[in-house]
C-alpha positions in Angstrom: 50.7 70.9 32.1 54.2 72.2 31.5 56.0 73.2 28.3 59.5 71.9 27.3 61.8 72.2 24.4 62.0 68.9 22.5 63.3 67.5 19.3 62.0 64.5 17.3 65.1 63.8 15.2 68.7 64.9 15.0 69.4 68.0 12.9 69.9 71.7 12.8 68.4 74.1 15.3 65.1 74.0 13.4 64.3 70.5 14.7 63.6 72.1 18.1 60.0 72.8 19.1 58.0 73.6 22.3 55.9 70.7 23.5 53.2 70.6 26.2 53.4 67.6 28.5 52.4 66.4 32.0 53.9 68.2 35.0 56.8 66.3 36.4 56.5 65.2 40.0 59.5 64.9 42.4 60.3 61.6 44.0 62.0 60.8 47.3 64.8 63.3 47.9 63.9 65.4 44.9 62.5 68.9 44.3 60.6 70.4 41.4 61.9 73.8 40.2 59.8 76.3 38.2 62.5 77.3 35.7 63.0 81.0 35.2 66.1 80.8 33.0 68.0 78.0 31.3 71.5 78.1 29.7 72.4 76.9 26.3 75.8 75.3 25.8 77.8 73.5 23.0 76.9 70.2 24.7 73.2 70.8 23.8 74.2 71.6 20.2 76.2 68.4 20.0 73.3 66.2 21.3 70.7 67.9 19.2 72.8 67.7 16.0 73.6 64.0 16.5 77.3 64.5 16.8 77.2 62.9 20.2 74.8 60.1 19.3 77.4 57.4 20.2 77.9 58.9 23.6 74.6 60.4 24.8 71.6 58.2 24.3 68.3 59.9 23.6 64.6 58.9 23.3 62.5 60.9 20.9 60.8 63.3 21.5 63.9 64.3 23.6 64.0 67.2 26.0 67.2 69.2 26.3 69.2 71.5 28.5 71.7 71.1 31.4 71.6 74.3 33.5 68.8 76.2 35.1 67.8 78.8 37.7 64.3 79.1 39.2 62.1 78.7 42.2 61.3 75.5 44.1 57.5 74.9 43.8 57.2 71.3 45.1 59.1 69.1 47.5 59.4 65.3 47.2 59.2 63.0 50.2 62.0 63.3 52.7 63.2 66.8 51.7 63.6 69.0 54.8 66.6 71.2 53.9 64.7 73.2 51.3 61.4 74.9 51.1 58.8 75.9 48.5 59.7 79.4 47.3 63.5 78.9 47.6 65.4 80.4 44.7 68.0 78.0 43.3 70.2 77.1 40.4 71.9 73.9 39.3 72.6 71.2 36.8 70.5 68.5 35.3 70.7 66.2 32.2 68.8 67.0 29.0 65.8 68.6 30.8 66.5 72.2 31.8 65.0 74.1 28.8 61.5 73.7 30.2 59.0 75.3 32.5 59.7 72.7 35.2 62.6 70.4 36.1 62.8 67.7 38.8 66.3 67.4 40.4 67.9 65.8 43.5 67.7 68.2 46.4 71.4 67.8 47.1 72.3 69.1 43.7 70.8 72.6 44.0 72.6 75.7 45.0 71.0 78.8 46.6 70.6 81.7 44.2 72.0 84.9 45.7 69.6 87.8 45.6 72.3 89.9 43.9 72.0 87.9 40.7 69.0 87.7 38.4 67.7 84.3 37.3 69.3 84.8 33.9 72.7 85.7 35.4 72.5 82.7 37.8 71.6 80.2 35.0 74.5 81.6 32.9 77.1 80.6 35.5 76.0 77.0 36.1 78.0 75.0 33.6 80.8 77.5 32.9 81.5 78.0 36.6 81.9 74.3 37.2 84.0 73.7 34.1 86.3 76.6 34.5 86.9 76.2 38.3 87.4 72.4 37.9 89.8 72.9 35.0 92.0 75.4 36.8 92.0 73.1 39.9 93.0 70.1 37.8 95.7 72.1 36.0 97.0 73.4 39.4 96.8 77.1 38.5 98.3 79.2 41.3 100.1 82.4 42.1 103.0 83.1 39.9 101.7 81.1 36.9 101.2 82.5 33.5 98.0 81.1 32.2 97.0 81.0 28.6 93.2 80.8 28.0 92.0 80.0 24.5 88.5 81.3 23.5 88.8 83.7 26.5 85.7 85.7 25.6 83.3 82.7 25.8 81.5 81.7 28.9 84.1 79.2 30.2 87.0 81.4 29.1 85.5 84.5 30.8 85.3 82.7 34.1 88.7 81.0 33.8 90.4 84.3 33.1 88.9 85.9 36.2 89.5 82.9 38.5 93.1 82.8 37.2 93.6 86.5 38.1 92.0 85.9 41.5 94.5 83.0 42.0 97.4 85.4 41.4 98.3 84.2 37.9 99.1 86.4 34.9 96.5 85.6 32.3 96.7 85.8 28.5 93.5 85.3 26.5 93.0 84.6 22.9 90.0 86.2 21.1 89.1 88.1 18.0 90.2 91.8 18.1 86.6 92.9 18.7 86.8 91.3 22.2 90.2 92.6 23.2 88.9 95.6 25.2 86.6 93.2 27.0 89.4 90.9 27.9 91.4 93.7 29.3 88.4 94.7 31.4 88.4 91.3 33.1 92.1 91.2 33.7 93.6 89.4 30.7 96.3 90.4 28.2 94.5 89.9 24.8 96.1 88.1 21.9 94.5 87.6 18.4 93.9 84.2 16.8 95.4 83.2 13.5 98.8 82.9 11.9 101.6 84.0 14.2 99.7 83.1 17.4 102.7 81.5 19.1 104.9 84.6 18.4 102.3 87.0 19.7 101.8 85.0 22.9 105.6 84.9 23.5 105.7 88.7 23.0 102.9 89.1 25.5 104.6 86.7 28.0 108.4 87.1 27.7 108.8 85.1 30.9 107.0 82.1 29.3 103.7 80.4 29.7 103.4 77.8 32.4 99.8 76.5 31.9 97.1 76.6 29.2 93.4 75.9 29.0 91.8 75.3 25.6 88.1 75.8 24.9 88.3 75.9 21.1 90.5 73.1 19.8 92.6 72.8 16.7 95.4 75.3 16.3 95.0 76.4 19.9 96.3 73.0 21.1 99.1 73.1 18.5 100.1 76.5 19.7 100.0 75.5 23.4 102.4 72.6 22.9 105.0 75.1 21.6 104.4 77.4 24.6 104.0 75.2 27.7 106.9 72.9 28.6 104.8 70.5 30.8 102.1 68.9 28.6 100.3 67.8 31.7 99.6 71.5 32.4 97.9 71.9 29.0 94.2 71.0 29.2 91.4 71.0 26.6 87.6 70.8 27.2 86.7 70.3 23.6 89.2 68.3 21.5 89.8 64.7 22.7 91.5 63.7 19.4 94.3 66.2 19.5 94.7 65.8 23.2 95.5 62.1 22.6 97.8 63.0 19.7 99.8 65.5 21.7 99.7 63.9 25.1 97.8 66.7 26.9 95.0 66.5 29.4 91.3 66.2 28.5 89.7 68.2 31.4 86.3 66.8 32.3 85.8 69.0 35.4 82.7 67.1 36.6 79.7 68.7 38.2 80.2 69.9 41.7 77.6 71.9 43.7 80.3 72.9 46.1 82.5 74.5 43.4 79.4 76.1 41.8 78.4 77.7 45.1 82.0 79.1 45.5 81.9 80.7 42.1 78.4 82.0 42.5 79.4 83.6 45.8 82.2 85.4 43.9 79.7 86.6 41.3 77.3 87.8 44.0 80.2 89.8 45.5 81.0 91.4 42.2 84.4 89.7 41.9 83.4 87.8 38.7 81.2 88.8 35.8 79.7 86.9 32.9 77.8 88.8 30.2 74.4 87.3 29.4 72.9 87.1 25.9 69.1 86.5 26.7 66.6 84.9 24.3 62.9 84.4 24.8 61.6 80.9 25.4 59.8 81.0 22.0 63.1 81.9 20.4 65.0 78.7 21.4 65.9 78.0 17.8 67.7 81.3 17.5 69.4 80.7 20.9 70.8 77.4 19.7 72.0 79.0 16.4 73.8 81.7 18.4 75.7 79.0 20.4 76.4 76.9 17.3 77.9 79.9 15.5 80.8 79.9 18.0 80.7 83.7 18.1 79.6 86.2 20.7 80.7 87.2 24.1 79.5 85.6 27.3 76.6 83.2 27.7 73.4 82.5 25.8 70.4 82.1 28.2 66.8 81.3 27.5 64.5 83.3 29.7 61.7 80.9 30.4 59.6 83.1 32.6 60.0 86.8 33.5 
């Protein structure tokens, strides 16, 4: 038997519970991973709360979780490129917050020994979103990149990838996170009234591209700062994106992009702080993500 996080109805984090169920078995071209750590992201909160009910179908009791790191413990028929015992990470759909997950063999990425399982799981979604967003927005040397919610998981990686690409990076965050943003290469700017003026003061040469991970006033501010609206992207606010004619950046899953960012992390060129929670404390982990506060990435440690 295996244990998974499930919910029987939409609602607050308290609807989550641990449920024992039959071990999943891999089919042709699949592997089973013994999950050691699983990330928690706003998408999970949206599904669990019911805010995404019209877009993401569920079947109660519904499992949850999109990102994992662990050890392969069973191979499906036809899998020859991987072996039992391989340490891997990757994406799945509404299944990662569990002791086991079954995934296509082609979707997993090797976990570097330099990263813990919690660190590896933390990077999965944020690495693919941030790298894909900067690729779509065409961030390159000489750009001045504005990253909203820069202390979060996507923002943290976007800042560092922007710096590595040769861009000047400005990051919005609460004052408590300004020293942190400086440590990863960004010029910090506080949220709130006067945001546009503060950004202009920090970037007297102008802002050429913006990535939004918070929505609302961040999008409004970006439209006053970036001349080309096709170089403004949001990952969270479709409504304002349509209203202002900016990009909605979907940045789909890509094991290739994930492997590239993980290699940078293993080499110490990118960091992402981890906020670990025990498997039994999944409710608190979801609350932490839902609060919208905190630095880095919330991760559930499924097994030490």
